[in-house]
All heavy atoms as an XYZ file, in Angstrom:
835
protein
N       4.888     16.837     58.626
C       6.072     16.756     59.496
C       6.032     15.391     60.204
O       5.028     14.964     60.636
C       6.038     17.907     60.489
C       7.322     18.020     61.276
S       7.394     19.471     62.376
C       7.411     20.802     61.174
N       7.214     14.788     60.328
C       7.322     13.493     60.945
C       7.462     13.654     62.453
O       8.281     14.412     62.932
C       8.493     12.691     60.361
C       8.253     12.433     58.881
C       8.725     11.437     61.116
C       9.381     11.765     58.161
N       6.640     12.964     63.216
C       6.637     13.047     64.640
C       7.927     12.406     65.234
O       8.536     11.562     64.580
C       5.438     12.317     65.231
N       8.316     12.816     66.419
C       9.511     12.323     67.067
C       9.495     10.792     67.170
O      10.474     10.124     66.864
C       9.742     12.951     68.460
C      10.841     12.267     69.210
C       9.986     14.414     68.330
N       8.344     10.226     67.523
C       8.282      8.752     67.643
C       8.524      8.064     66.309
O       9.086      7.006     66.227
C       7.006      8.313     68.302
C       5.747      8.536     67.468
C       4.493      8.054     68.211
N       3.290      8.391     67.463
C       2.714      9.538     67.444
N       3.178     10.565     68.151
N       1.636      9.769     66.707
N       8.055      8.709     65.201
C       8.274      8.159     63.862
C       9.735      8.269     63.541
O      10.328      7.332     62.941
C       7.447      8.871     62.808
C       5.947      8.617     62.981
O       5.576      7.552     63.486
O       5.143      9.474     62.588
N      10.352      9.379     63.895
C      11.806      9.537     63.644
C      12.602      8.477     64.387
O      13.511      7.859     63.838
C      12.259     10.944     64.060
C      13.726     11.220     63.824
C      14.085     12.674     63.976
N      13.439     13.314     65.110
C      14.042     13.545     66.254
N      15.304     13.212     66.438
N      13.397     14.176     67.221
N      12.261      8.230     65.647
C      12.938      7.193     66.438
C      12.730      5.828     65.799
O      13.643      5.002     65.775
C      12.465      7.248     67.885
C      12.901      8.464     68.623
C      12.246      8.646     69.975
O      11.340      7.835     70.320
O      12.600      9.580     70.683
N      11.521      5.558     65.334
C      11.207      4.258     64.677
C      12.069      4.093     63.434
O      12.658      3.040     63.203
C       9.748      4.184     64.325
C       9.368      2.869     63.623
C       7.922      2.925     63.086
N       7.671      3.983     62.126
C       7.988      3.934     60.845
N       8.573      2.886     60.343
N       7.698      4.933     60.019
N      12.143      5.161     62.625
C      12.913      5.063     61.391
C      14.379      4.871     61.673
O      15.053      4.024     61.033
C      12.649      6.333     60.523
C      11.233      6.280     59.965
C      13.640      6.421     59.378
C      10.772      7.569     59.291
N      14.942      5.665     62.596
C      16.362      5.524     62.958
C      16.645      4.128     63.470
O      17.650      3.486     63.155
C      16.815      6.625     63.960
C      18.155      6.300     64.574
C      16.825      7.971     63.276
N      15.750      3.592     64.296
C      15.900      2.222     64.781
C      15.887      1.201     63.688
O      16.678      0.256     63.723
N      14.983      1.396     62.734
C      14.931      0.467     61.630
C      16.196      0.538     60.779
O      16.694     -0.501     60.310
C      13.701      0.746     60.768
C      13.525     -0.203     59.573
C      13.238     -1.643     59.940
O      12.769     -1.913     61.055
O      13.455     -2.492     59.071
N      16.707      1.723     60.549
C      17.950      1.863     59.807
C      19.069      1.111     60.475
O      19.825      0.368     59.823
C      18.318      3.325     59.675
C      17.415      4.228     58.815
C      17.841      5.690     58.920
C      17.380      3.776     57.393
N      19.186      1.267     61.776
C      20.272      0.583     62.517
C      20.079     -0.939     62.493
O      21.036     -1.674     62.358
C      20.311      1.088     63.938
C      20.835      2.520     64.044
C      20.789      3.045     65.442
N      21.373      4.357     65.508
C      21.295      5.178     66.522
N      20.641      4.775     67.626
N      21.844      6.370     66.486
N      18.822     -1.385     62.625
C      18.579     -2.830     62.549
C      18.945     -3.409     61.216
O      19.566     -4.458     61.127
C      17.068     -3.071     62.822
O      16.775     -2.639     64.183
C      16.710     -4.569     62.691
N      18.590     -2.696     60.152
C      18.910     -3.190     58.794
C      20.427     -3.273     58.626
O      20.950     -4.201     58.029
C      18.281     -2.299     57.742
C      16.820     -2.467     57.663
C      16.102     -1.471     56.738
N      14.722     -1.769     56.641
C      14.191     -2.648     55.741
N      14.958     -3.240     54.892
N      12.893     -2.881     55.772
N      21.153     -2.271     59.102
C      22.622     -2.255     59.003
C      23.213     -3.427     59.815
O      24.150     -4.111     59.331
C      23.168     -0.926     59.452
N      22.670     -3.647     60.981
C      23.202     -4.727     61.852
C      22.973     -6.079     61.170
O      23.694     -7.046     61.406
C      22.543     -4.704     63.219
C      23.038     -3.520     64.051
C      22.269     -3.332     65.310
O      21.156     -3.852     65.504
N      22.817     -2.572     66.226
N      21.863     -6.213     60.335
C      21.624     -7.450     59.612
C      22.556     -7.617     58.405
O      22.450     -8.593     57.714
C      20.175     -7.505     59.148
C      19.172     -7.697     60.242
C      17.799     -8.060     59.737
N      17.343     -7.134     58.724
C      16.154     -6.548     58.735
N      15.300     -6.751     59.718
N      15.764     -5.736     57.761
N      23.343     -6.602     58.133
C      24.310     -6.707     57.015
C      23.856     -6.021     55.736
O      24.550     -6.155     54.736
N      22.776     -5.263     55.774
C      22.389     -4.546     54.574
C      23.389     -3.495     54.215
O      23.973     -2.855     55.132
C      20.999     -3.955     54.726
C      19.903     -5.003     54.763
C      18.504     -4.403     54.710
O      18.319     -3.295     54.234
O      17.570     -5.110     55.156
N      23.598     -3.264     52.964
C      24.505     -2.237     52.501
C      23.896     -0.843     52.596
O      22.663     -0.724     52.752
C      24.861     -2.454     51.005
O      23.640     -2.270     50.237
C      25.434     -3.839     50.762
N      24.721      0.201     52.511
C      24.136      1.558     52.506
C      23.074      1.744     51.411
O      22.076      2.393     51.641
C      25.373      2.427     52.305
C      26.478      1.701     52.970
C      26.185      0.259     52.618
N      23.308      1.185     50.234
C      22.325      1.305     49.169
C      21.010      0.617     49.504
O      19.916      1.130     49.235
C      22.896      0.749     47.839
N      21.091     -0.543     50.138
C      19.875     -1.247     50.521
C      19.138     -0.491     51.627
O      17.921     -0.336     51.596
C      20.209     -2.691     51.023
C      20.694     -3.561     49.907
C      21.293     -4.879     50.374
O      21.904     -4.929     51.455
O      21.192     -5.883     49.630
N      19.897      0.017     52.600
C      19.304      0.815     53.678
C      18.690      2.082     53.118
O      17.553      2.459     53.430
C      20.338      1.108     54.771
C      19.797      2.144     55.760
C      20.799     -0.158     55.495
N      19.409      2.716     52.221
C      18.916      3.955     51.583
C      17.675      3.721     50.731
O      16.753      4.559     50.751
N      17.643      2.581     50.025
C      16.493      2.261     49.203
C      15.236      2.088     50.105
O      14.156      2.580     49.761
C      16.761      1.000     48.365
O      17.862      1.272     47.498
C      15.524      0.589     47.565
N      15.370      1.423     51.215
C      14.244      1.281     52.143
C      13.783      2.634     52.609
O      12.596      2.945     52.630
C      14.634      0.409     53.368
C      13.548      0.380     54.374
C      12.424     -0.446     54.334
C      13.357      1.238     55.478
N      11.620     -0.128     55.405
C      12.167      0.887     56.126
C      14.083      2.273     56.024
C      11.675      1.536     57.262
C      13.643      2.933     57.160
C      12.431      2.578     57.762
N      14.754      3.524     52.986
C      14.374      4.824     53.485
C      13.707      5.684     52.410
O      12.728      6.389     52.718
C      15.609      5.524     54.067
C      15.402      6.884     54.706
C      14.293      6.808     55.820
C      16.717      7.393     55.289
N      14.197      5.618     51.195
C      13.543      6.412     50.106
C      12.099      5.928     49.945
O      11.185      6.767     49.828
C      14.326      6.208     48.796
C      13.514      6.641     47.579
C      15.647      6.934     48.849
N      11.842      4.631     50.009
C      10.466      4.127     49.938
C       9.636      4.605     51.083
O       8.505      4.965     50.967
C      10.461      2.586     49.866
C      10.787      2.028     48.481
C      10.444      0.598     48.348
N      10.912     -0.274     49.416
C      12.094     -0.920     49.421
N      12.881     -0.840     48.380
N      12.443     -1.649     50.422
N      10.247      4.594     52.313
C       9.539      4.993     53.536
C       9.166      6.501     53.438
O       8.037      6.851     53.866
C      10.436      4.763     54.748
C       9.815      5.069     56.059
C       8.746      4.058     56.505
O       8.668      2.972     55.909
O       8.038      4.372     57.441
N      10.049      7.285     52.886
C       9.769      8.744     52.824
C       8.808      9.062     51.684
O       8.147     10.138     51.717
C      11.090      9.536     52.638
C      12.040      9.469     53.789
C      13.349     10.130     53.446
C      11.427     10.107     55.059
N       8.719      8.188     50.687
C       7.819      8.460     49.574
C       8.156      9.749     48.844
O       9.324     10.061     48.661
N       7.145     10.479     48.492
C       7.330     11.736     47.760
C       7.456     12.929     48.674
O       7.114     14.026     48.292
C       6.171     11.905     46.770
N       7.985     12.732     49.866
C       8.088     13.796     50.804
C       8.880     14.969     50.248
O       9.847     14.776     49.508
C       8.762     13.318     52.054
N       8.449     16.185     50.589
C       9.191     17.351     50.173
C      10.544     17.357     50.870
O      10.659     16.959     52.020
C       8.396     18.603     50.573
C       8.964     19.872     49.980
C       8.084     21.041     50.340
O       7.268     21.011     51.239
N       8.240     22.101     49.603
N      11.611     17.739     50.164
C      12.940     17.758     50.698
C      13.399     16.361     51.137
O      14.131     16.223     52.096
C      13.096     18.723     51.866
C      12.805     20.138     51.449
O      13.329     20.624     50.430
N      11.962     20.846     52.210
N      12.999     15.371     50.421
C      13.337     13.963     50.733
C      14.856     13.783     50.870
O      15.324     13.073     51.752
C      12.775     13.029     49.680
C      13.085     11.582     49.924
C      12.364     10.663     48.990
N      12.878     10.853     47.634
C      12.421     10.146     46.622
N      11.483      9.251     46.772
N      12.910     10.362     45.421
N      15.631     14.420     50.005
C      17.062     14.261     50.019
C      17.680     14.745     51.360
O      18.493     14.098     51.948
C      17.700     15.104     48.898
C      19.169     15.104     48.810
C      19.657     15.943     47.668
O      19.117     15.885     46.562
O      20.627     16.691     47.888
N      17.127     15.844     51.895
C      17.616     16.382     53.140
C      17.141     15.502     54.343
O      17.885     15.307     55.283
C      17.148     17.800     53.352
C      17.731     18.765     52.351
C      16.960     19.293     51.361
C      19.081     19.069     52.376
C      17.488     20.153     50.416
C      19.639     19.910     51.435
C      18.863     20.441     50.467
N      15.915     14.980     54.264
C      15.423     14.089     55.292
C      16.254     12.813     55.342
O      16.617     12.338     56.417
C      13.951     13.769     55.050
C      13.050     14.941     55.352
C      11.585     14.528     55.239
O      11.199     13.444     55.665
N      10.756     15.429     54.736
N      16.554     12.268     54.177
C      17.394     11.061     54.099
C      18.746     11.280     54.721
O      19.196     10.488     55.547
C      17.539     10.631     52.648
C      18.229      9.264     52.484
C      17.455      8.388     51.510
C      19.664      9.462     52.015
N      19.351     12.442     54.405
C      20.669     12.724     54.998
C      20.552     12.878     56.496
O      21.433     12.385     57.263
C      21.219     14.004     54.355
N      19.514     13.513     56.981
C      19.309     13.703     58.397
C      19.189     12.365     59.144
O      19.778     12.137     60.197
N      18.355     11.503     58.600
C      18.193     10.176     59.248
C      19.488      9.377     59.223
O      19.831      8.756     60.246
C      17.107      9.382     58.506
C      15.715      9.820     58.835
C      14.823     10.241     57.830
C      15.217      9.784     60.157
C      13.514     10.640     58.095
C      13.937     10.169     60.428
C      13.095     10.606     59.402
O      11.805     10.988     59.686
N      20.169      9.379     58.108
C      21.436      8.641     57.997
C      22.474      9.190     58.970
O      23.201      8.450     59.614
C      21.919      8.633     56.587
C      21.049      7.894     55.588
S      20.944      6.107     55.892
C      22.477      5.580     55.115
N      22.536     10.515     59.083
C      23.475     11.131     59.998
C      23.126     10.808     61.462
O      24.012     10.527     62.266
C      23.458     12.667     59.802
C      24.424     13.383     60.702
C      25.779     13.454     60.418
C      23.956     14.015     61.886
C      26.677     14.111     61.261
C      24.838     14.677     62.732
C      26.157     14.741     62.414
N      21.828     10.837     61.764
C      21.394     10.518     63.131
C      21.648      9.035     63.499
O      22.002      8.721     64.650
C      19.901     10.841     63.274
C      19.401     10.807     64.650
N      19.784     11.649     65.652
C      18.513      9.956     65.227
C      19.150     11.340     66.794
N      18.381     10.314     66.546
N      21.501      8.177     62.548
C      21.615      6.763     62.791
C      23.092      6.235     62.789
O      23.389      5.309     63.517
C      20.815      5.955     61.762
N      23.931      6.839     61.963
C      25.247      6.270     61.709
C      26.352      7.287     61.817
O      26.139      8.476     61.684
C      25.283      5.628     60.321
C      24.215      4.632     60.083
C      23.217      4.885     59.191
C      24.218      3.431     60.789
C      22.185      3.940     58.977
C      23.208      2.477     60.582
C      22.206      2.745     59.687
N      27.562      6.806     62.013
C      28.778      7.612     62.023
C      29.176      7.939     60.595
O      30.050      7.309     60.026
C      29.929      6.903     62.773
C      29.690      6.638     64.212
C      29.860      7.857     65.095
O      30.395      8.872     64.596
O      29.422      7.801     66.229
N      28.493      8.905     60.019
C      28.759      9.329     58.645
C      28.995     10.822     58.672
O      28.224     11.568     59.310
C      27.569      9.009     57.715
C      27.260      7.506     57.715
C      27.849      9.528     56.286
C      26.019      7.171     56.901
N      30.029     11.292     57.960
C      30.330     12.719     57.964
C      29.345     13.478     57.073
O      28.799     12.915     56.136
C      31.752     12.949     57.470
O      31.855     12.673     56.079
N      29.213     14.727     57.369
C      28.350     15.612     56.518
C      28.923     15.654     55.103
O      28.171     15.640     54.134
C      28.317     17.053     57.128
C      27.710     16.993     58.484
C      27.609     18.020     56.217
C      26.224     16.667     58.517
N      30.245     15.672     54.974
C      30.880     15.707     53.654
C      30.477     14.459     52.814
O      30.125     14.585     51.660
C      32.396     15.755     53.797
C      33.141     15.810     52.452
C      34.664     15.815     52.714
C      35.440     15.927     51.452
N      35.416     14.708     50.616
N      30.521     13.293     53.466
C      30.139     12.080     52.734
C      28.657     12.085     52.371
O      28.283     11.674     51.274
C      30.461     10.850     53.606
N      27.814     12.611     53.254
C      26.410     12.678     52.976
C      26.116     13.632     51.825
O      25.249     13.402     51.010
C      25.600     13.092     54.217
C      25.474     11.982     55.261
C      24.943     12.548     56.570
C      24.608     10.844     54.770
N      26.894     14.717     51.778
C      26.721     15.672     50.689
C      27.101     14.971     49.353
O      26.395     15.130     48.332
C      27.605     16.906     50.933
C      27.401     17.939     49.847
C      28.238     19.205     50.158
C      28.038     20.176     49.044
N      28.868     21.366     49.184
N      28.173     14.243     49.340
C      28.584     13.514     48.135
C      27.515     12.490     47.758
O      27.258     12.271     46.584
C      29.917     12.829     48.354
C      31.111     13.762     48.434
C      32.409     13.011     48.704
O      32.607     11.946     48.169
O      33.231     13.566     49.469
N      26.920     11.870     48.749
C      25.903     10.805     48.507
C      24.625     11.376     47.890
O      23.835     10.610     47.392
C      25.588     10.084     49.840
N      24.476     12.686     47.922
C      23.257     13.295     47.350
C      23.204     13.117     45.835
O      22.206     13.353     45.183
C      23.151     14.763     47.695
O      24.170     15.501     47.047
N      24.294     12.597     45.198
C      24.334     12.299     43.788
C      23.980     10.833     43.501
O      24.086     10.366     42.364
C      25.751     12.629     43.245
C      25.799     12.585     41.721
O      24.839     12.997     41.055
O      26.807     12.106     41.186
N      23.494     10.101     44.498
C      23.151      8.683     44.341
C      21.915      8.533     43.435
O      20.919      9.235     43.579
C      22.904      8.114     45.741
C      22.409      6.691     45.759
C      22.933      5.626     45.081
C      21.322      6.164     46.504
N      22.243      4.498     45.383
C      21.265      4.787     46.269
C      20.463      6.773     47.426
C      20.328      3.961     46.852
C      19.519      5.922     47.992
C      19.451      4.546     47.709
N      22.015      7.582     42.512
C      20.878      7.323     41.582
C      19.616      6.912     42.294
O      18.512      7.153     41.816
C      21.269      6.252     40.542
C      22.398      6.714     39.613
C      21.629      4.928     41.173
N      19.772      6.291     43.459
C      18.608      5.813     44.205
C      17.664      6.923     44.717
O      16.549      6.630     45.127
N      18.154      8.177     44.709
C      17.286      9.246     45.114
C      16.268      9.635     44.018
O      15.304     10.325     44.288
C      18.120     10.473     45.516
C      18.966     10.316     46.780
C      19.900     11.502     46.921
C      18.056     10.179     47.961
N      16.520      9.164     42.812
C      15.565      9.341     41.724
C      15.519     10.758     41.111
O      14.549     11.110     40.512
N      16.584     11.478     41.272
C      16.589     12.834     40.711
C      17.667     13.036     39.613
O      18.077     14.129     39.323
C      16.737     13.936     41.764
C      18.045     13.805     42.541
N      19.270     13.831     41.986
C      18.253     13.680     43.874
C      20.225     13.717     42.896
N      19.598     13.605     44.059
N      18.093     11.920     39.017
C      19.064     12.014     37.929
C      20.519     11.960     38.363
O      21.381     12.306     37.612
N      20.770     11.535     39.616
C      22.134     11.442     40.096
C      22.934     10.407     39.291
O      22.379      9.611     38.546
N      24.254     10.423     39.461
C      25.134      9.518     38.730
C      25.857      8.508     39.592
O      26.484      7.592     39.058
C      26.164     10.329     37.934
O      26.941     11.080     38.855
C      25.512     11.284     36.944
N      25.795      8.627     40.905
C      26.492      7.702     41.798
C      25.777      6.366     41.840
O      24.599      6.285     42.190
C      26.612      8.280     43.209
C      27.368      7.365     44.190
S      27.521      8.075     45.829
C      28.748      9.300     45.519
N      26.469      5.299     41.516
C      25.893      3.943     41.528
C      25.742      3.417     42.960
O      26.341      3.960     43.918
C      26.776      2.963     40.734
O      28.002      2.820     41.456
C      27.020      3.426     39.338
N      25.012      2.332     43.104
C      24.871      1.682     44.395
C      26.248      1.290     44.937
O      26.541      1.468     46.118
C      23.964      0.443     44.306
C      22.486      0.783     44.139
O      22.150      1.977     44.188
O      21.709     -0.194     44.048
N      27.069      0.700     44.067
C      28.393      0.251     44.504
C      29.234      1.429     45.008
O      29.968      1.341     45.994
C      29.145     -0.468     43.389
C      28.592     -1.827     43.115
O      27.882     -2.419     44.013
O      28.823     -2.376     41.997
N      29.170      2.531     44.297
C      29.926      3.762     44.733
C      29.387      4.268     46.072
O      30.173      4.712     46.935
C      29.850      4.835     43.652
C      30.615      4.470     42.418
C      30.335      5.389     41.244
O      29.223      5.938     41.105
O      31.255      5.534     40.402
N      28.065      4.239     46.257
C      27.485      4.675     47.529
C      27.946      3.768     48.655
O      28.336      4.202     49.722
C      25.939      4.689     47.458
C      25.249      5.140     48.731
C      25.405      6.673     48.882
C      23.795      4.734     48.740
N      27.942      2.441     48.376
C      28.352      1.477     49.417
C      29.817      1.711     49.800
O      30.176      1.642     50.987
C      28.195      0.032     48.899
C      26.722     -0.312     48.752
O      25.871      0.281     49.353
N      26.463     -1.308     47.901
N      30.648      2.012     48.808
C      32.075      2.274     49.106
C      32.226      3.585     49.906
O      33.027      3.662     50.826
C      32.853      2.389     47.783
C      34.324      2.527     48.035
C      35.121      2.490     46.720
O      34.539      2.541     45.647
N      36.414      2.397     46.829
N      31.444      4.604     49.562
C      31.529      5.902     50.202
C      31.042      5.810     51.679
O      31.714      6.375     52.582
C      30.700      6.926     49.486
C      30.545      8.296     50.100
C      31.892      9.047     50.111
C      29.490      9.168     49.370
N      29.898      5.144     51.932
C      29.273      5.198     53.247
C      29.519      3.953     54.126
O      29.292      4.010     55.315
C      27.746      5.402     53.111
C      27.307      6.660     52.421
C      25.784      6.724     52.441
C      27.919      7.877     53.028
N      29.940      2.870     53.500
C      30.064      1.621     54.259
C      31.364      1.454     54.962
O      32.361      2.105     54.592
N      31.440      0.576     55.933
C      30.308     -0.047     56.550
C      29.547      0.904     57.469
O      30.125      1.832     57.990
C      30.902     -1.207     57.368
C      32.292     -0.691     57.724
C      32.687      0.176     56.530
N      28.276      0.663     57.667
C      27.462      1.526     58.470
C      27.671      1.195     59.946
O      27.436      0.082     60.376
C      25.975      1.367     58.102
C      25.576      1.830     56.700
C      24.163      1.491     56.398
C      25.820      3.334     56.555
N      28.100      2.188     60.698
C      28.379      2.013     62.097
C      27.409      2.904     62.880
O      27.359      4.141     62.675
C      29.844      2.483     62.447
C      30.117      2.373     63.923
C      30.824      1.623     61.640
N      26.558      2.314     63.787
C      25.661      3.111     64.572
C      26.336      4.248     65.328
O      27.430      4.062     65.855
C      25.006      2.136     65.531
C      25.145      0.830     64.842
C      26.462      0.904     64.112
N      25.759      5.427     65.304
C      26.267      6.596     65.995
C      26.137      6.386     67.479
O      25.106      6.034     67.968
C      25.505      7.855     65.528
C      26.065      9.148     66.169
C      25.421     10.325     65.551
N      25.752     10.538     64.156
C      26.894     11.025     63.682
N      27.866     11.344     64.542
N      27.122     11.157     62.405
N      27.206      6.685     68.215
C      27.152      6.630     69.647
C      26.808      8.035     70.200
O      27.072      9.023     69.542
C      28.511      6.186     70.225
O      29.535      7.059     69.818
N      26.210      8.073     71.354
C      25.868      9.357     71.960
C      24.895     10.115     71.065
O      25.245     11.157     70.529
N      23.707      9.586     70.903
C      22.697     10.203     70.047
C      22.585     11.711     70.280
O      22.629     12.168     71.387
C      21.337      9.547     70.250
C      21.229      8.203     69.671
O      22.053      7.862     68.797
O      20.310      7.450     70.073
N      22.429     12.397     69.190
C      22.204     13.830     69.204
C      20.733     14.092     68.920
O      20.102     13.368     68.189
C      23.010     14.496     68.112
C      24.480     14.394     68.262
C      25.186     15.115     67.136
N      26.608     15.086     67.346
C      27.441     14.398     66.625
N      27.004     13.687     65.626
N      28.733     14.428     66.882
N      20.214     15.084     69.586
C      18.815     15.461     69.323
C      18.773     16.269     68.049
O      19.464     17.237     67.876
C      18.276     16.308     70.497
C      16.851     16.736     70.267
C      15.871     15.613     70.175
O      16.061     14.548     70.773
O      14.866     15.765     69.452
N      17.997     15.818     67.089
C      17.796     16.560     65.851
C      16.475     17.272     65.865
O      15.511     16.795     66.423
C      17.841     15.601     64.629
C      19.180     14.905     64.367
C      19.088     14.043     63.100
C      20.332     15.905     64.244
N      16.448     18.433     65.215
C      15.253     19.249     65.132
C      14.909     19.410     63.667
O      15.771     19.683     62.842
C      15.531     20.641     65.779
C      14.302     21.552     65.606
C      15.886     20.494     67.224
N      13.629     19.254     63.323
C      13.209     19.425     61.948
C      12.798     20.879     61.773
O      11.965     21.413     62.479
C      12.061     18.513     61.601
C      11.760     18.573     60.091
C      10.737     17.540     59.646
O       9.884     17.152     60.453
N      10.818     17.130     58.417
N      13.410     21.505     60.748
C      13.148     22.930     60.441
C      11.985     23.017     59.456
O      11.611     22.006     58.815
C      14.419     23.568     59.858
C      15.386     23.944     60.925
C      16.061     22.945     61.670
C      15.609     25.270     61.235
C      16.972     23.266     62.675
C      16.531     25.596     62.256
C      17.188     24.606     62.946
O      18.070     24.962     63.947
N      11.405     24.210     59.323
C      10.233     24.343     58.408
C      10.496     23.924     57.000
O       9.556     23.459     56.331
C       9.953     25.855     58.488
C      10.436     26.278     59.815
C      11.658     25.435     60.057
N      11.760     23.956     56.496
C      12.052     23.500     55.163
C      12.132     21.983     55.037
O      12.354     21.449     53.972
C      13.316     24.159     54.660
C      14.597     23.711     55.382
O      14.477     22.872     56.310
O      15.670     24.147     55.015
N      11.889     21.268     56.170
C      11.908     19.820     56.145
C      13.230     19.233     56.511
O      13.346     18.028     56.668
N      14.291     20.042     56.620
C      15.616     19.492     56.915
C      15.755     19.259     58.430
O      14.981     19.802     59.232
C      16.706     20.492     56.460
O      16.620     21.698     57.206
N      16.702     18.370     58.758
C      16.966     18.042     60.145
C      18.331     18.592     60.499
O      19.286     18.451     59.738
C      16.985     16.516     60.370
C      15.651     15.907     60.200
C      15.053     15.446     59.078
C      14.634     15.750     61.229
N      13.793     14.974     59.350
C      13.552     15.165     60.667
C      14.645     16.033     62.587
C      12.398     14.850     61.413
C      13.521     15.757     63.329
C      12.406     15.139     62.743
N      18.474     19.206     61.697
C      19.766     19.744     62.133
C      19.922     19.449     63.603
O      18.996     19.385     64.352
C      19.787     21.271     61.925
C      19.604     21.622     60.471
C      19.642     23.133     60.283
N      19.025     23.427     58.989
C      18.529     24.567     58.702
N      18.513     25.561     59.568
N      17.983     24.786     57.525
N      21.218     19.161     63.968
C      21.549     18.869     65.376
C      21.488     20.149     66.177
O      21.705     21.212     65.719
C      22.971     18.298     65.461
């Protein structure tokens, strides 16, 4: 389980990368590497992205078909960038809780 300070570090890094102009695919690729082979990586990635940016749950669900997740998805980097970009930091942070299945929920 990822500690709260690690979650804050990861969310901060995601926002920093977006502010530097990285695309959603580039930000996502960094996060996939950071999470490694974590169980429920797809859900963790969605939770971090939701916590860091103004992205709808619907868009994150669609993004679960991204090839960068490494599970045989069909969405290209360009399609992901179009779906999620530009990345806008979420205002009024919400407290997320990690459930036993590894998912994060507000």
